[in-house]
C-alpha positions in Angstrom: 0.0 0.0 0.1 2.7 2.3 0.7 4.0 1.9 -2.9 0.7 3.2 -4.3 1.9 6.7 -3.7 5.0 6.4 -5.4 3.2 5.4 -8.8 1.1 8.6 -8.9 2.5 11.4 -11.1 2.1 15.0 -9.9 -0.4 15.7 -12.4 -2.6 13.0 -11.3 -1.9 10.5 -14.1 -1.3 6.8 -13.2 2.2 5.8 -13.2 3.6 2.6 -14.9 1.2 0.7 -12.5 -2.0 2.1 -13.7 -2.5 -0.6 -16.3 -4.0 -3.0 -13.5 -7.5 -1.3 -14.0 -7.3 0.5 -10.6 -7.6 4.3 -10.6 -5.6 5.8 -7.8 -7.2 9.1 -6.6 -4.9 11.7 -5.3 -5.1 12.5 -1.6 -5.7 16.1 -2.4 -8.9 15.5 -4.3 -10.2 13.5 -1.5 -9.8 16.1 1.3 -11.3 18.8 -0.7 -14.8 17.5 -0.9 -14.9 16.9 3.0 -14.2 20.6 3.5 -17.1 21.6 1.4 -19.8 19.5 3.0 -20.2 21.7 6.1 -21.4 24.9 4.3 -23.8 22.9 2.3 -25.3 21.3 5.5 -25.6 24.8 6.9 -27.3 26.0 3.9 -29.7 23.0 3.9 -30.6 23.4 7.6 -31.3 27.2 6.9 -33.4 26.3 4.0 -35.4 23.8 5.9 -35.8 26.4 8.8 -36.8 29.0 6.4 -39.2 26.7 4.9 -40.7 25.7 8.3 -41.2 29.2 9.6 -44.1 30.0 7.2 -45.8 26.8 7.8 -46.4 27.7 11.4 -48.5 30.8 10.6 -51.6 28.8 9.6 -51.7 26.6 12.6 -51.6 30.0 14.9 -54.2 31.6 13.2 -56.4 28.4 13.3 -55.5 28.2 17.1 -56.4 31.6 17.7 -59.5 31.2 15.8 -60.4 28.2 17.9 -59.7 30.1 21.1 -62.0 32.8 20.0 -64.8 30.2 19.2 -64.0 28.4 22.5 -64.4 31.8 24.3 -67.7 32.6 22.4 -68.9 29.0 23.2 -68.2 29.5 26.9 -69.8 32.9 26.9 -72.8 31.4 25.4 -72.8 28.4 27.8 -72.7 30.9 30.5 -75.4 32.7 29.1 -77.4 29.4 28.8 -76.7 28.4 32.2 -77.8 32.0 33.5 -81.0 31.7 31.4 -81.6 28.1 32.7 -81.4 29.5 36.3 -84.0 32.1 35.5 -86.1 29.6 33.7 -85.7 27.2 36.8 -86.7 29.9 39.1 -89.9 30.7 37.1 -90.8 27.0 36.7 -90.3 26.7 40.6 -92.7 29.9 40.9 -95.2 28.4 38.4 -95.0 25.0 40.2 -95.6 26.8 43.5 -98.5 28.7 42.0 -100.0 25.4 40.7 -99.7 23.8 44.0 -101.4 26.8 45.6 -104.1 26.8 43.0 -104.6 23.1 43.5 -105.1 23.5 47.1 -107.5 26.4 46.4 -109.3 24.2 44.1 -109.6 21.4 46.6 -110.7 23.6 49.3 -113.4 25.1 46.8 -114.6 21.5 46.1 -114.8 20.7 49.8 -116.8 23.9 50.5 -118.7 23.1 47.2 -119.5 19.7 48.6 -120.4 21.2 51.9 -122.7 23.7 50.4 -124.2 21.4 48.2 -125.0 19.0 51.1 -126.2 22.0 53.3 -128.5 23.0 50.1 -129.8 19.5 49.9 -130.8 19.4 53.5 -132.3 22.9 53.1 -134.1 21.7 50.3 -135.5 18.8 52.1 -136.6 20.8 54.9 -138.1 23.4 52.7 -139.9 20.6 50.9 -141.4 19.3 54.1 -142.2 23.0 55.1 -143.9 23.4 51.8 -145.9 20.3 52.3 -146.8 21.3 55.6 -147.9 24.8 54.4 -149.9 23.2 51.8 -151.5 21.1 54.4 -152.1 24.0 56.8 -153.6 26.0 53.9 -155.9 23.1 52.9 -157.2 23.0 56.4 -157.5 26.7 56.7 -159.5 26.7 53.3 -161.7 23.9 54.7 -162.2 25.7 58.0 -163.0 28.9 56.3 -165.4 27.0 54.1 -167.1 25.4 57.0 -167.1 28.7 58.8 -168.8 30.2 55.6 -171.2 27.2 55.5 -171.9 27.5 59.2 -172.5 31.3 59.0 -174.7 30.7 56.0 -176.6 28.0 58.0 -177.1 30.1 61.0 -180.3 32.2 60.7 -180.6 34.5 63.6 -183.9 35.5 64.0 -184.1 38.9 64.1 -187.9 39.4 64.5 -188.3 41.0 67.8 -184.5 42.0 68.1 -183.1 45.4 68.5 -181.0 46.4 65.5 -178.6 49.3 64.9 -176.0 50.4 62.5 -172.7 51.3 63.8 -170.4 53.5 61.7 -167.4 51.2 62.4 -165.9 48.3 60.6 -167.0 44.7 61.6 -163.8 43.7 63.2 -164.0 46.7 65.6 -167.5 46.2 66.5 -166.9 42.3 67.0 -164.2 43.1 69.4 -166.4 45.7 71.3 -169.1 43.1 71.4 -166.9 40.6 73.2 -165.5 43.0 75.6 -169.2 44.1 76.7 -170.2 40.7 77.2 -167.2 39.7 79.2 -167.6 42.9 81.2 -171.1 42.0 82.1 -170.4 38.4 83.0 -171.3 36.6 79.8 -169.1 33.8 78.6 -169.3 33.1 74.9 -170.2 29.5 74.1 -170.3 29.9 70.1 -168.3 32.0 68.0 -168.6 32.3 64.1 -166.5 34.8 62.4 -166.0 35.6 58.6 -165.1 38.6 56.7 -168.8 39.7 56.3 -170.4 38.3 59.4 -169.9 37.3 63.1 -172.2 35.7 65.4 -171.7 35.3 69.3 -173.9 33.1 71.4 -173.6 33.4 75.3 -174.2 30.8 77.8 -177.2 31.3 80.0 -176.6 32.8 83.4 -178.5 34.2 86.3 -178.0 37.9 86.5 -176.3 39.7 89.7 -177.5 43.2 90.7 -174.4 44.6 88.9 -175.6 43.1 85.6 -177.3 44.5 82.7 -180.6 42.7 83.8 -182.5 43.1 87.3 -181.2 40.7 89.8 -182.7 37.3 89.8 -183.3 37.1 86.2 -182.1 34.6 83.7 -180.8 35.5 80.2 -178.9 34.4 77.2 -177.7 36.6 74.4 -177.4 36.1 70.6 -175.3 38.9 69.0 -175.2 39.1 65.1 -173.0 41.5 63.3 -173.0 42.0 59.4 -170.8 44.2 57.5 -172.2 46.8 55.3 -170.8 49.2 52.7 -168.7 52.1 53.8 -167.4 50.4 56.9 -170.7 50.2 58.5 -171.6 47.3 60.8 -175.3 46.3 61.4 -175.5 45.1 65.1 -178.6 42.7 66.1 -179.1 41.6 69.7 -181.6 39.1 70.6 -182.2 38.2 74.4 -183.9 35.2 75.8 -184.9 36.6 78.9 -186.9 35.3 81.8 -187.4 36.0 85.5 -187.0 33.5 88.1 -188.7 33.7 91.5 -188.4 31.9 94.9 -188.8 28.3 94.4 -187.5 28.1 90.7 -190.7 29.4 89.2 -190.4 31.3 85.9 -192.4 34.4 85.4 -193.4 35.7 82.0 -191.6 38.8 80.8 -193.3 41.1 78.4 -191.7 42.2 75.1 -190.8 45.8 76.2 -188.8 44.5 79.0 -186.9 42.3 76.8 -186.3 45.1 74.3 -185.0 47.2 77.0 -182.4 44.5 78.0 -181.3 44.3 74.4 -181.0 48.0 73.9 -179.0 48.2 77.1 -176.2 45.6 75.5 -176.3 47.7 72.2 -175.6 50.8 74.3 -172.8 48.8 76.1 -171.2 47.8 72.7 -171.6 51.3 71.2 -169.8 52.8 74.2 -166.7 50.2 73.8 -166.7 51.2 70.0 -166.6 54.9 70.8 -164.0 54.8 73.6 -160.4 54.9 72.1 -158.0 52.2 73.4 -156.0 53.3 76.3 -152.4 53.9 76.2 -150.2 51.5 78.1 
């Protein structure tokens, strides 16, 4: 190997041993390329770096855009969360109002049922009262009809009776007649009253000295009243008067004395009608 260098000429041509097919490269040519690789590598690195620098800009822009979108989405999410809170508060308020309304409706239903029960009971009582009223009304009508029939059937014998027309309504004269009879000790045994007629029949009694009749007489009155137009009442008084002497013997009494007894009662009734009621 050390001989190889001796066979190379200065101009780089092979020496006498070049004919063996091997080309001998001078040492100077080998070292020259090694010195030129470093600048090439530097240039390659710089060109690569220069090529990479422009490629980072789209990623940075995209990252910035993504950050902005993320910020918007976070803001939107916060807004939605705040809106959800407000909506939840409103839903809670509506639920509370719904519960209150439900309670009120239940309370109203209970009150309505109570009122319905009370109304039903009241209706039952009213029906019973109506039936009772109808029954009483029927009885009153029947009683009035009977009274009218009784009044019509009663025929007071006015022949020989004393009659006088008083300028007062039937009710006032009837009340005065009852007061006058009671004042003179006569108890009324039969009373018939209608809108147009009134009849009083007394019990028979023995008269006392303070009575209308003379002492020792026995009498019974039939007082008849009839309403006339213009608030006038016709008063008729008939007495069944007789005198009783010792031993229970009854003496006849003339018509004039009986008429006098009847006129006395008419006077008593007229005095009661004319006297205004006393103030208590």
